[in-house]
C-alpha positions as CSV (number, residue, x, y, z in Angstrom):
1,M,-5.2,-21.6,-37.9
2,N,-7.7,-20.4,-35.3
3,P,-10.7,-22.7,-35.6
4,W,-13.1,-19.9,-35.1
5,L,-11.6,-17.9,-37.9
6,F,-11.8,-21.0,-40.1
7,A,-15.5,-21.4,-39.2
8,L,-16.1,-17.8,-40.0
9,W,-14.4,-18.1,-43.4
10,L,-16.2,-21.5,-44.1
11,S,-19.7,-20.1,-43.3
12,T,-19.0,-17.2,-45.7
13,L,-17.8,-19.4,-48.5
14,L,-20.7,-21.8,-48.2
15,T,-23.1,-18.9,-48.2
16,V,-21.6,-17.5,-51.4
17,I,-21.8,-21.0,-53.0
18,G,-25.3,-21.4,-51.8
19,L,-26.4,-18.2,-53.4
20,E,-25.2,-19.2,-56.8
21,P,-28.5,-21.0,-57.9
22,L,-30.6,-18.1,-56.7
23,R,-28.8,-15.4,-58.8
24,A,-30.6,-13.7,-61.7
25,E,-30.5,-15.7,-64.9
26,T,-31.1,-14.8,-68.6
27,V,-34.4,-15.5,-70.3
28,P,-33.9,-18.0,-73.2
29,G,-34.0,-16.2,-76.4
30,G,-33.6,-12.8,-74.8
31,D,-31.3,-10.7,-72.8
32,K,-33.6,-9.5,-70.0
33,P,-32.6,-10.7,-66.6
34,I,-35.1,-12.6,-64.5
35,S,-35.1,-13.2,-60.7
36,L,-37.2,-14.5,-57.9
37,S,-39.2,-11.7,-56.4
38,P,-38.6,-11.3,-52.6
39,G,-41.6,-12.2,-50.6
40,L,-43.2,-14.5,-53.2
41,P,-43.4,-18.3,-52.9
42,M,-40.5,-20.1,-54.6
43,T,-42.5,-22.2,-57.0
44,G,-39.6,-22.8,-59.4
45,E,-41.1,-20.5,-62.0
46,P,-38.9,-17.4,-62.5
47,T,-40.4,-14.0,-62.6
48,R,-39.1,-10.9,-64.4
49,A,-37.1,-8.4,-62.4
50,S,-39.8,-5.8,-63.1
51,D,-42.3,-7.6,-60.9
52,P,-43.3,-5.9,-57.7
53,V,-40.8,-6.3,-54.8
54,L,-40.9,-5.2,-51.2
55,S,-41.9,-1.6,-50.7
56,V,-39.7,0.8,-48.8
57,R,-42.2,0.7,-45.9
58,E,-42.2,-3.1,-45.8
59,A,-38.4,-3.2,-46.0
60,A,-38.1,-0.7,-43.1
61,A,-40.6,-2.7,-41.0
62,N,-38.6,-5.9,-41.7
63,S,-35.3,-4.2,-40.8
64,I,-36.8,-2.9,-37.5
65,L,-38.2,-6.3,-36.6
66,T,-34.9,-7.9,-37.4
67,S,-33.0,-5.4,-35.3
68,L,-35.4,-5.9,-32.4
69,A,-35.0,-9.7,-32.7
70,V,-31.3,-9.5,-32.7
71,A,-31.4,-7.1,-29.7
72,V,-33.6,-9.5,-27.7
73,L,-31.3,-12.4,-28.6
74,T,-28.3,-10.3,-27.6
75,Y,-29.8,-9.3,-24.3
76,S,-30.9,-12.9,-23.5
77,L,-27.4,-14.3,-24.3
78,S,-25.7,-11.6,-22.3
79,L,-27.9,-12.1,-19.3
80,A,-27.5,-15.9,-19.5
81,H,-23.8,-15.5,-19.8
82,A,-23.6,-13.1,-16.9
83,F,-25.7,-15.0,-14.5
84,G,-24.3,-18.3,-15.6
85,V,-20.8,-17.3,-14.8
86,L,-21.8,-15.6,-11.5
87,Y,-24.0,-18.4,-10.2
88,F,-23.3,-21.7,-12.1
89,G,-19.5,-21.8,-12.5
90,P,-17.0,-22.0,-15.3
91,W,-18.6,-24.8,-17.3
92,T,-21.6,-22.6,-18.0
93,R,-19.3,-19.9,-19.0
94,R,-17.6,-22.1,-21.5
95,I,-20.9,-23.4,-23.0
96,L,-22.3,-19.9,-23.4
97,Q,-19.1,-18.5,-24.8
98,F,-19.1,-21.4,-27.4
99,T,-22.7,-20.4,-28.3
100,L,-21.8,-16.8,-28.7
101,R,-18.8,-17.6,-30.9
102,T,-20.9,-20.0,-33.0
103,L,-23.5,-17.2,-33.6
104,L,-20.6,-14.9,-34.6
105,C,-19.4,-17.4,-37.1
106,V,-22.8,-17.6,-38.7
107,S,-23.2,-13.8,-38.9
108,P,-21.7,-13.5,-42.4
109,M,-24.2,-16.1,-43.7
110,V,-27.0,-14.0,-42.2
111,L,-25.7,-10.8,-43.7
112,L,-25.2,-12.3,-47.2
113,L,-28.7,-13.8,-47.1
114,V,-30.0,-10.4,-46.2
115,I,-28.2,-8.9,-49.2
116,H,-29.7,-11.4,-51.5
117,A,-33.2,-11.2,-50.0
118,A,-33.1,-7.4,-50.5
119,Q,-31.9,-7.4,-54.1
120,N,-33.8,-5.2,-56.5
121,D,-35.1,-3.2,-53.6
122,I,-34.1,-0.1,-51.7
123,G,-34.5,-2.3,-48.6
124,L,-30.9,-3.2,-49.1
125,L,-30.0,0.2,-47.8
126,I,-32.3,0.1,-44.8
127,V,-31.7,-3.5,-43.7
128,F,-28.0,-3.4,-44.0
129,S,-27.5,0.0,-42.4
130,M,-29.8,-1.0,-39.5
131,A,-27.9,-4.2,-39.0
132,I,-24.6,-2.4,-38.8
133,A,-25.7,0.5,-36.6
134,V,-28.3,-1.0,-34.3
135,Y,-26.9,-4.3,-33.4
136,P,-23.6,-3.3,-31.7
137,L,-25.3,-0.3,-30.0
138,T,-28.1,-2.4,-28.5
139,A,-25.6,-5.0,-27.4
140,G,-23.4,-2.5,-25.8
141,L,-26.2,-0.8,-23.8
142,L,-26.7,-3.9,-21.7
143,L,-23.1,-5.1,-21.7
144,N,-22.0,-1.7,-20.4
145,R,-24.2,-2.3,-17.3
146,I,-22.9,-5.8,-16.9
147,H,-19.3,-4.6,-17.1
148,D,-20.1,-2.0,-14.3
149,A,-21.4,-4.8,-12.1
150,A,-18.9,-7.4,-13.0
151,P,-15.6,-6.1,-14.5
152,D,-14.6,-9.7,-15.4
153,F,-16.9,-9.5,-18.4
154,H,-14.7,-6.9,-20.1
155,F,-13.5,-9.5,-22.6
156,L,-17.1,-10.4,-23.6
157,Q,-18.1,-6.8,-23.9
158,A,-15.1,-5.8,-26.0
159,K,-14.3,-8.8,-28.1
160,I,-17.6,-10.7,-28.8
161,L,-20.6,-8.4,-28.7
162,G,-19.4,-5.0,-27.9
163,H,-17.8,-4.5,-31.3
164,G,-20.5,-6.4,-33.2
165,P,-19.9,-8.7,-36.2
166,I,-18.5,-5.9,-38.4
167,G,-16.0,-4.9,-35.7
168,V,-14.8,-8.5,-35.2
169,F,-14.3,-8.9,-38.9
170,F,-12.3,-5.7,-39.0
171,D,-10.3,-6.5,-35.9
172,Y,-9.5,-10.2,-36.3
173,A,-10.0,-11.6,-39.8
174,W,-7.9,-9.0,-41.6
175,P,-6.1,-9.8,-43.8
176,R,-6.4,-13.5,-43.6
177,F,-9.6,-13.9,-45.6
178,L,-9.5,-10.7,-47.5
179,P,-11.3,-11.8,-50.8
180,L,-14.5,-13.0,-49.0
181,T,-14.7,-10.4,-46.2
182,L,-13.6,-7.2,-48.0
183,P,-17.2,-5.8,-48.2
184,F,-17.6,-6.2,-44.4
185,F,-14.2,-4.6,-43.7
186,F,-14.9,-1.7,-45.9
187,L,-18.4,-0.9,-44.5
188,G,-17.1,-1.4,-41.0
189,F,-14.3,1.0,-41.6
190,I,-16.5,3.7,-43.2
191,H,-19.1,3.3,-40.4
192,S,-16.3,3.6,-37.8
193,L,-15.0,6.8,-39.3
194,L,-18.6,8.2,-39.5
195,V,-19.3,7.4,-35.8
196,E,-15.9,8.6,-34.6
197,S,-15.9,11.9,-36.5
198,M,-19.5,12.5,-35.5
199,F,-19.0,12.0,-31.8
200,S,-15.7,13.9,-31.8
201,S,-17.4,16.8,-33.5
202,L,-20.1,16.7,-30.8
203,G,-17.4,17.0,-28.2
204,L,-18.4,13.8,-26.5
205,V,-15.2,11.8,-26.9
206,S,-12.3,11.4,-29.3
207,F,-11.6,8.0,-30.8
208,P,-8.6,6.7,-32.6
209,L,-9.3,6.1,-36.3
210,G,-10.2,2.6,-37.3
211,D,-11.8,1.6,-34.0
212,T,-15.5,0.5,-33.8
213,W,-18.6,0.8,-31.6
214,G,-16.5,-0.8,-28.8
215,S,-14.9,2.5,-28.1
216,L,-18.2,4.3,-27.9
217,I,-19.5,1.6,-25.5
218,H,-16.4,1.7,-23.3
219,H,-15.7,5.4,-23.2
220,G,-18.6,7.4,-24.6
221,L,-21.8,5.8,-23.5
222,D,-22.0,7.4,-20.0
223,E,-21.3,10.8,-21.5
224,L,-23.9,10.2,-24.2
225,L,-26.6,9.3,-21.6
226,D,-25.7,12.4,-19.6
227,R,-26.3,14.7,-22.6
228,P,-29.9,14.2,-23.8
229,W,-29.4,16.4,-26.9
230,A,-26.9,13.9,-28.2
231,V,-29.7,11.3,-28.6
232,F,-29.8,12.3,-32.3
233,A,-26.2,11.0,-32.8
234,P,-27.2,7.3,-33.4
235,G,-29.7,8.4,-36.0
236,L,-27.1,10.3,-37.8
237,A,-24.8,7.3,-37.7
238,I,-27.5,5.2,-39.3
239,L,-28.1,7.8,-42.0
240,G,-24.4,8.0,-42.7
241,T,-24.1,4.2,-42.8
242,A,-27.0,4.2,-45.3
243,F,-25.1,6.5,-47.6
244,A,-21.9,4.4,-47.2
245,T,-23.9,1.3,-48.0
246,Y,-25.3,3.0,-51.2
247,A,-21.7,3.8,-52.2
248,C,-20.7,0.1,-51.7
249,I,-23.5,-1.3,-53.8
250,P,-21.4,-1.6,-57.0
251,L,-18.8,-3.5,-54.9
252,F,-21.4,-6.0,-53.7
253,E,-22.8,-6.4,-57.2
254,K,-19.4,-7.2,-58.5
255,L,-18.3,-9.6,-55.7
256,L,-21.6,-11.4,-55.4
257,S,-22.9,-10.9,-58.9
258,V,-26.2,-9.7,-57.5
259,P,-28.1,-7.2,-59.7
260,T,-29.8,-4.3,-58.0
261,K,-32.1,-1.5,-59.1
262,L,-30.1,1.1,-57.2
263,T,-27.1,1.2,-59.6
């Protein structure tokens, strides 16, 4: 078994187990669910699900800040990897590649924690769709330039960051750990179809079905930058992903037993 795939599966499993104590419970003597309200101190005293939760504006702000933080981290690691390989030799390359793969294996834990933190709030839509749509695109914007300057980084661009966590799940873990990764596969596939059909309809580039943002980064980015009117395309992709996420909420609720207000 590939040790990186095993780490990916293990981090997902531990996250699901770790979320168990935080799930909504039943009030003694009644049938109304209670849950810890996001954003409030965890004092050990449960609050009812009807308590105030994050507003849409707060959730949007959090999702934007999270996306920016991920983008900065991506840029930093990409630059460190590029300059490390170019100027400091293969050992730096191995260390940085290990770091990137480690972050990749932790990604399902982060995504599942986001799902739990956003329960009972429409922020689930915003945060998750932003995470899917923004992360691979921001990673690819820089990696595309690195690839132009140093073609040897093609493997990094395509396999680690270019596709993003969703793409790597879809490309490499299927079908080995299907029960734990099915939500990510499904969202990744829906998002892939949305992006590919959208850019194909715009006449930018035609992608084979089932591919991910990697194809956009490899083949369509230069054409996209040459056509300013197509700047609306990423926004449409985010909106489409939000609808796809909404459609998947019952699946998340069933697999993770996380109640939401949206269903």
